[in-house]
N, C-alpha and C positions, 0 to 999 in steps of 0.2 A: 690475267693468268700468267704465272711465271714457271718455267721449267729450269731446275737447277740440279747439279750433281754436288751433293753436300758431304763434307767430311764429318762422319758421325763418331769419330774416335778410332775404332779398329777397322772401319769399313767406309767406303764411299757409297752413298745411297742416292739414287735418282728420285727426285721429288717434283711433283706438280702442285703448285700452290695458288689458291684463290684467296687473295688477301682481303680482309675486312676487319674493322675495329669491333671485334666480337669474340665470343668464346671460340676455341679451336676444336675442330673435329679432325682426327687422324684416321684415315681409311687404310685398312690392311687387307690385301687380297688373298685369295686362296692359292693352294699349291699349284705351281706351274702356270699361274696367271701373272698379271702385272697390273700396274696402276691404271691402265686404260680400261679395265673392266668396270670402273665406277663412272664412266662418262655419262651414262643415262641418268644416274642418280644425282649428279652434281647440280642440275638445275633445281632440284627440290630443296637444296640446302644453301646455295651460294648467296642468296639474298639476306640470310640471317646469321650465317656462321663463316668463320675463317676456315677454309678447307685445306688440308694437306694430304695429298695422295702419295703413297710411298711404294717404290719397288723394294721388296725385302731382299736381303742378301741372296745372291744366286739367281735372281729373277730380273727380267727386263733389262734395264740399262745399268743396274747397280753392280757393284763389285761381286766377283765370283771366286772367293777363296776356296782352297781345297778342303778346309774344315770349318766347323762352327755352325752346324745346322740343327742343333738342339733349340727348342723354342726359348730356352733361357738366353742363348746367344742372340737370337733375333730380338728379344725384348730389350736386351742391353743396347742393341743397335738403335732401337727407337728412342730409348732414354738419351743416348748420345745425340741423336737428331734433335730431340727437344732441347737439350742443353745448348746445342749450336744455335738454335733459333731463339734461345732464351725464353722458352715456354715453361712456366711453372707447372701448369696443369692443362689437360685436354680431355675431351670426350674421345672414346675409341670405338670405332665400328670395324669389326673384323669378320671375315668370311673364312671358315674352315681353318687352314693354317693361320690365317690372320686372326681368327678368333682365339686360337691357342696362344698366339703371341699376346693378344689383348688380355686374355685371362691371366697370363703370366705377369703382365704389367700391373693389372689391378691387384693381384695377390702380393707381388714382390715390391711394388713401388706405389703403395696406396695413396701417398700424398701427391702423386702426379696424375692420377686418373679421376676425373669428375664423374664419369659414368661409362658404362661398357655395354655394347651390343654384340652378342655372340650369335652369328649365323654359322653354327657348327661348334665343335668342341663341346658337344652335349652328351657324350658318353665316353668312358674309357674303353679300351679293347678288352681288358680282363679285370675281374674283381667285382665287388658288390655293386658297382655302378658301371659294369662293363656289359658288352654285347656277346661275349664268348659263352657258349652254353655248356662246354665240357670242363674237365678238370685242368689243373695247372700243367700237368705233363702233356696233355693233348694240346694245350695252347702253345707251349714252348716248341713242340714238334711242328706245329703250324707255322710259327714265326720263323723257325729255322728253314723250313721249306720255302716260305715266301722270300726270305732274304737270299737264299741260294739261287732261286729262280731269277730274281732280279739281277744278282751278280753275274749270272751266266748269260743274260740277255744282252747282246751288244747294243751300244748306243746307235740309234738310227741317224745316218747322215744323208741329207737330201741334196740333190744337185742344184736346187734353186729354192727361193722362197715360195714360188708358186707351187712346187711339189710338196713342200712342207704344209702349206695351207690346204692343198687338196687332200692330203692324208688326214688332216684334222677334220675337214668337212665330211669325208666319208665315215669317220668315226662318230661324229656328233650329230650329224643331220638326221639319222634314223631315230634318235631320241628327241628330236624337236629342239635341239640345242644349237641351232646355227642361224645366224643372221649377219648383217654387216658389222655389227659391234663385236661379235665373237671373232669374225674374220680379222678385224682391225687389231684385236688383242693378239691373235696368233702372228700376224705380220710384225707387230711391234716386238714380240718376244723372240723372233728368229735371230740367231747368232751366227755370224759368218766366221768360219774357222780359218786360221792362218794357212793351213794346208789345202784349203778349198772345201766347198760345200757348206751346208747350213745345218744347225741343230737347234732344238728347242731349248730355251733357257730353263733353268733348274735342271742342270745337266745330270747325267747318270751318277757320277760320283757324289754329287750333292744329295740327290734323292736317296741313294743308298745309305748315306750317313744319317739323313733325317729319319728314314724308316727304322733304322736300328734303334733309335731313341723312341720313336713314336709308339711302337708296340708296347712299350713299358711305361708310358705316361700313366700316371694315376691322377686323373683330373680332379678327383675329390680333394686331394691335398691342396690344390689351388683354390677351389671353390670355397673351402672352409675359411680362407683368409681374405676373401673379397668383402670389402666394406662399402663400396660405392653402389648406387643403383645399377641394377643389371637386368637387361632385357635379353631373354633367350628366344631365338628365332628358329624354331625347327622347321625342316622341310616336310612336305606332305608324306614322304616315305617314312619319316620317324613316327609320325602320329598314327601310321597304319601298322606299326610293328610294336607288339606289346612289350617286348624286352627293352627296346630302345626307348619307348615312352616311359617305362618304369625307371630307367637310368636317368632320363631327363628330369623327371619329377623328383627323384631322389637328390640329384645334384642341386636342383632349385631350392630344396629345403635346407641345404647346407649354407647358402648365402642369404642372410636376412633381408637384403634389399633386392632379391631376385624375383622376377615374374616371367611367365611364359606367354608369348604372343602366338595366337592361333590364326595364321594367315591362310585362308583356304586356297589350296592349289600352289602354295609356294614351292618353287623349284630350286632347291639348293644344289650347287652354288651358282648356277647359270642364270637364275632369275634376275640378277642385277643387270644383265645385258639383254634379257628378253622382255620382261615387264616388271620393273621395280616399283611401280607407283604405289601399290598397297603397302609394301614394306617400308618405303620412304615415309609415307604418311604415318604409319604406326611408330616409326622411330621419332619423327617430329613431335608427335603427341607425348611420347615417353620423355623426350628432352624438355618438354614444357612443364613437366610435373614438378 
């Protein structure tokens, strides 16, 4: 296993690599996570594939520019990374934000993607494949309110890494989303400020720009262009919500190579750090097709 900070063109990305003379899988994490979230999953793949785990821009140990947080930007970063590694093609496994970036790669750079696994990016916020139940005016008012609230909420600065981790534990433990792997991810993502104190990576300014774009993503525009085999990995909450399930099934029909995996009890997105065994086995079966 090698850890490198790689110049991907417009950004330096932190990468953890498990080399093998085999097809490559690039793993892309969810929003506010980092490459450490995949550690439990690595053991299922490392004997058969060349693995590359990436901190997306603004996350973990990668560069944190002031702008560039549309999923198009992050997809270009991954293409730059592939170019640097001289990788013509790769399988992509993405969770939430990482699934959005993977979807963008498969749609915009079809020659670079062998297959795609989307744990997330399974519905738009608005539109025929969206989860919003009211009209456009109501949706825009909702978006304006959410962005204003985010903008007016100050970034939390913690006096120590321990305080940052404890705050995360108090938030995640009641949902059953806390163990040593989640704690390790939180510690890895803590950023020390020059003026003192610590903040979580994917900082406030980056989250704000990302969300300004996110609300208006129309994922159907990407699914229509996906040519590679695609595995959609919904969490249990999606399958229990009729509107989200309808969006999922509709998007699946837009991509001819897509299919939906039903993993009972799958906990999106923290399942990768809690109990990824079933998901990893499903993905391995998908890659063998």
